[in-house]
C-alpha positions in Angstrom: -27.4 -59.2 17.7 -24.5 -57.1 18.9 -25.0 -54.2 21.0 -23.4 -50.7 20.1 -20.6 -51.4 23.0 -19.5 -54.2 21.3 -19.6 -52.7 17.8 -17.5 -49.7 19.3 -14.8 -51.9 20.7 -14.4 -53.6 17.4 -14.4 -50.3 15.6 -11.6 -49.3 18.0 -9.6 -52.4 17.6 -9.9 -52.2 13.9 -8.8 -48.5 14.0 -5.8 -49.6 16.1 -4.8 -52.2 13.7 -4.8 -50.0 10.7 -3.1 -47.4 12.4 -0.3 -50.2 13.5 0.0 -51.4 9.9 0.2 -48.0 8.5 2.9 -46.9 10.9 4.7 -50.2 9.9 4.6 -49.2 6.0 5.6 -45.8 6.9 8.8 -47.2 8.9 9.6 -49.5 5.8 9.3 -46.8 3.4 11.6 -44.4 5.4 14.2 -47.4 6.0 14.3 -47.7 1.9 14.7 -44.2 1.3 17.4 -43.4 4.2 19.4 -46.7 3.4 19.5 -46.2 -0.5 20.6 -42.3 0.1 23.3 -43.7 2.1 24.5 -46.0 -0.2 24.5 -43.6 -2.9 26.4 -41.1 -0.7 28.9 -43.7 0.2 29.2 -44.8 -3.3 30.0 -40.9 -4.4 32.2 -40.4 -1.7 34.4 -43.3 -1.9 38.1 -43.1 -2.0 40.2 -44.5 -5.2 40.6 -48.2 -4.6 38.0 -48.3 -1.7 36.0 -51.2 -2.0 31.9 -50.7 -1.9 31.0 -54.1 -0.6 32.3 -54.1 2.9 30.7 -54.4 6.6 30.7 -50.9 7.0 28.7 -50.2 4.0 25.7 -52.1 5.4 25.8 -51.8 9.0 22.9 -49.1 9.2 20.8 -51.2 7.1 21.5 -54.3 8.7 20.8 -53.3 12.4 18.0 -51.1 11.3 16.6 -54.1 9.3 16.4 -56.0 12.6 14.7 -53.2 14.3 12.2 -53.3 11.3 11.7 -56.9 11.4 10.8 -56.7 15.2 8.4 -54.0 14.2 6.8 -56.2 11.3 6.4 -59.1 13.8 4.8 -56.9 16.4 2.2 -55.7 13.9 1.7 -59.0 11.7 3.4 -61.7 13.8 1.0 -61.8 16.7 -2.0 -62.2 14.7 -0.3 -64.7 12.5 0.7 -67.0 15.7 -1.7 -66.1 18.5 -4.4 -64.0 16.8 -8.2 -63.4 17.8 -9.1 -66.5 16.1 -6.8 -68.4 17.8 -8.0 -67.0 21.3 -11.4 -67.7 20.3 -10.6 -71.5 19.6 -8.9 -71.8 22.6 -11.3 -70.4 24.8 -14.1 -72.8 23.3 -11.8 -75.7 23.6 -10.9 -75.0 27.3 -14.8 -74.2 28.0 -15.6 -77.7 26.6 -13.3 -79.5 28.4 -14.2 -77.7 31.8 -17.9 -78.8 31.1 -16.8 -82.5 30.4 -14.6 -82.6 33.6 -17.7 -81.3 35.8 -20.0 -83.6 34.2 -17.8 -86.6 34.9 -18.2 -85.8 38.5 -21.7 -84.8 38.8 
């Protein structure tokens, strides 16, 4: 049975995780809205004969997208690669190895 401090730590971890996910989705929403507005403004203010599909049109979306990708990896990527379940498996593995190594010499 878990004691109250373990439950409190789990609750705090869950709150932090939810807050991080919520922050990412806010960031993503703002990214979409701002970049759509920038594209619309660019479309409306183009000079006659100017091409829309140029590097300058999409630089903000590109570089901000890299930042958004890093944010997403920070929020979702660590659990995907090295999450709590992975940590638990590794701890059990190494604890098991330590026990077998010690038994060999005893």
